[in-house]
Phi, psi and omega in degrees: 000132178277155179266171179299332184285328185246012174293142177293143178274156171290142181283151173303131182094350178298147181248123176277335169204170188305328183255010185235108188243132179288134176259312182197164176271132181261327182169179181217155178208194183296333183269330184170199182245139180252132180238151166272132183219171175237129174272100188289336180291330180247359180053054177220147175279142182222167170257139178237121175259114178266117188278138175302127187297330182292340179287340182232025183292322179290133183303321180294320178293319179298320180293319178296317180301313181295319179299319180289324177298320178296318180297316181290332178295342179279347181285125176236100182205139182297341180255023174227127177294127187276137171267128181267316184199171182230146176200184177226139175238113189056241181258010185250123173288153177217156177242134174260122188230165173301137178271122174238103180269125182171232180218165176269163175298324177301315179294322180294319178294319179297324179294341178260013183056035176065017173292155176297146175287157170303148187305313184290327176292316178299316180294325177297317178296312183294324177300314181293315182295318179298320177298317179297317180297315179296324178295320177297314181293323179297332178276002180088013181258170174225135184292312179084332187213051181287123181195165183303329180292342180253019175243120189251147172248130170282183179301325173277194178270018176295129180246135181216143177276136181233173177056033183282139173072004190241004180286145179269158177280103184279174178268160184296330183261007184289135176298330181291347178277354184301313182291330184275331189304325183293345185238017188271123180294149181305322181293333176284327174298316178299319179296322176296318180301316187264004178055049179267113180300122178073005184296143177076004182270094183217164175306327180297327178293322175297320181291330174295314178300321178298321177297320177297318179294318179300316179301317182294316182294327184274338184242340185090356180227146171289155183294329182231127182212152181193165181293342181221161184298318184306314183287329175296315182294322178297321178295320177302322184285319194235339186266138175287144181296148178293165182284122176295323180296328178291322180288327183216075189299336182294345179279348180073199186266342186293323180293319177298319180294333178286321187274322189305318180301333180283348179257016178298139179294324181274120180305326182291341182273351180279155176304151186275351178216146178295336181299338177298327177290317178303313184293317181292322178292322178297319178294320178296321180294323179296333182280346178290152179302140180292155177299149181293321184257131177288130178273154177246130182238134175254124180243127185237117181197136181276356180269110183296327179295319180288326175298317179297321179299312180297318180297319181292318180297315181292323179296324182279319189258331184227063186295343179286349182275136173265117186255131170243140182232147179224154184269343179199179184297324181295315177298320181297318180297321179298318178292319183295323183289342183245015180196163178267133175233144180265347181197143176235126173252133184213148174276163179268313185265102180220154177286167175068297175219116185280178185295326178297315180294318178299314180300316180299320180293313182294323182289349173287344177276118182296346179251028183294148175280174174300144180240132177234124174275129176237110190217153178260354186239352185285163178216195184299321180296320178296318181296323179299320178294312182296318179298320177297327178288329182117012177293141188280322187214163184216117184235135181263137172282154358288145183251130175284147179305316180299318181293320178297314180297317180299317180295317181296314180297320182299313184280334177294339179281353181276141177288152176290152178296150180241156177292000000 
């Protein structure tokens, strides 16, 4: 049997089905090989994960895999990578998924030499991941292998959970378990010990992994670490997590109080929804001292109800921000030309001057602030255009208040462009 490292790759131009053609290989992992492909019937680029056949050779495992793929295909959420279809090529099953070209959270952390993320960046990531996890659970699924390597960033700051529900139950001594061990819930460790098929795979296990990720993003370290897997797993079972406040005292006690419940050894003692982490972290962030300088935000939207929504959210959650609003691109340009702004939020479909035209005009200024499109009608094709122009972010309506606040804080921390 060949391993994942030495299996032959599909050649460029290979067809997995008549309308699905391979463009290039993107990467490989414990489950299989991922390719960039084009779905010619819909004229769109997709990601295709070709699963190692030995992982689904047993009929029962293959049926479970297909059932979980179907369940996950029902998830429709901006923070979950969408599965489009399932098929087989020769003896290998494959999944056709949404293509997100960018980097993983694991790669982003490695690029920072494992330093803790800035608070607002960490909260932005955790807000998105928690929403994605709750969406998976609401659809009746379980992720099984939530970790930074399975959290993807698009070219913008869009964050999405990937590889959900499809991880296999590895062995305790498997090298492929190294990346997962740091995020493994105690009940899953027990299941590995007792060789219980599928044991410990519950939404509560996903929420434990989310707690481990939160600890890591806020401190720069996973809560439990050791030179070998055995000692990591023992710590998950018996050792209390270290103090987040000791690792990063400037955050005070509220951040620790938000994360600690998700690291409870008893699954029943953990919060019942990931949104509890979002809410507790948002409350902790509000308790931090306000920035010394008030930021100015320009919001452009022809919908008066959405303008009122944004104004109300910022007044309640970010009172230090000075907000200016405009009904279309022409009004926005007039305001922009007579004042300094730290961030611009804009709709795409507006009268007189639409969001695309406004973005092109603003991006002509070498000192432009970050730009975020917030729209109810845009899609992947629109984002490709905006990304090509240089727009920083793309958010789909309806927008939750917590998500809006997280996005604004995240982008306000970026420096303005320089000549």
